[in-house]
C-alpha positions as CSV (number, residue, x, y, z in Angstrom):
1,X,-2.9,-16.6,28.2
2,X,-4.7,-19.4,25.8
3,X,-8.4,-18.8,25.5
4,X,-10.8,-21.2,24.5
5,X,-14.5,-20.3,22.6
6,X,-17.0,-22.6,21.6
7,X,-19.5,-21.5,18.3
8,X,-22.8,-22.5,17.3
9,X,-23.2,-20.9,13.8
10,X,-27.0,-20.5,12.0
11,X,-28.1,-19.4,9.1
12,X,-27.7,-21.0,5.7
13,X,-23.7,-23.0,6.9
14,X,-23.6,-26.1,5.1
15,X,-23.5,-26.5,1.8
16,X,-21.6,-23.4,1.1
17,X,-18.1,-24.2,1.7
18,X,-18.2,-22.4,5.2
19,X,-16.4,-25.2,7.7
20,X,-13.8,-24.8,5.2
21,X,-13.2,-21.3,5.8
22,X,-13.4,-21.1,9.2
23,X,-10.1,-23.5,8.9
24,X,-8.4,-21.0,6.4
25,X,-9.1,-18.6,8.5
26,X,-7.8,-20.7,12.1
27,X,-5.2,-21.8,10.8
28,X,-4.0,-18.1,9.3
29,X,-4.7,-16.9,13.3
30,X,-2.2,-19.8,14.4
31,X,-5.8,-20.6,16.1
32,X,-6.3,-24.8,16.9
33,X,-9.5,-27.1,17.0
34,X,-12.1,-27.7,15.2
35,X,-15.1,-27.3,13.1
36,X,-18.3,-30.2,13.1
37,X,-22.0,-30.1,11.1
38,X,-24.8,-30.9,13.2
39,X,-27.5,-32.2,12.5
40,X,-30.2,-28.9,13.0
41,X,-28.3,-27.0,10.4
42,X,-25.5,-25.0,12.5
43,X,-21.9,-25.8,12.3
44,X,-20.2,-26.5,15.8
45,X,-16.9,-24.1,16.4
46,X,-14.6,-25.1,19.8
47,X,-11.1,-23.3,19.1
48,X,-7.9,-21.8,20.8
49,X,-5.4,-19.1,20.4
50,X,-5.3,-15.4,22.1
51,X,-7.7,-13.2,22.8
52,X,-6.8,-11.3,20.0
53,X,-7.1,-13.6,17.8
54,X,-10.7,-15.6,18.5
55,X,-11.6,-11.3,18.4
56,X,-10.4,-11.7,14.5
57,X,-11.8,-15.2,14.0
58,X,-15.5,-13.9,15.5
59,X,-15.7,-11.5,12.7
60,X,-14.9,-14.1,9.9
61,X,-17.4,-16.2,11.3
62,X,-20.5,-13.7,11.4
63,X,-19.4,-13.5,7.7
64,X,-18.1,-16.1,6.3
65,X,-17.5,-17.2,3.0
66,X,-19.9,-15.4,0.2
67,X,-22.7,-18.2,-0.3
68,X,-22.5,-18.0,3.1
69,X,-25.9,-16.0,5.0
70,X,-24.8,-16.3,9.0
71,X,-27.8,-15.6,10.9
72,X,-26.7,-16.4,14.4
73,X,-23.4,-16.4,15.5
74,X,-24.1,-17.9,20.0
75,X,-20.2,-17.8,21.0
76,X,-18.9,-18.7,24.7
77,X,-15.5,-18.8,26.0
78,X,-14.2,-21.1,28.5
79,X,-10.8,-21.5,29.8
80,X,-9.4,-24.2,28.0
81,X,-9.4,-28.1,29.2
82,X,-7.3,-29.3,26.9
83,X,-4.6,-28.7,24.2
84,X,-5.8,-28.7,20.2
85,X,-3.0,-29.9,18.3
86,X,-3.6,-28.0,14.4
87,X,-7.5,-27.2,13.2
88,X,-8.8,-30.0,11.8
89,X,-12.8,-30.1,9.5
90,X,-14.3,-32.9,11.5
91,X,-16.4,-35.6,9.4
């Protein structure tokens, strides 16, 4: 069954290749969705996939790439309303 998460990641997560990192991990887990920088310095992730694959993505979101310093990952679980195609970085 497909689930959806909405995550707001805070800390040093911009200008450290965080969005690229999330996109690569999500694609490797067969997850669709989006990742986008926010004006407040956080990163917003919408992701759809199996519960197991989303749990694995959450592990990656807490770690981030080498230069990132993740302070907090706020997660909300939802039933998908619309289906994403692929995993995209929004600019």
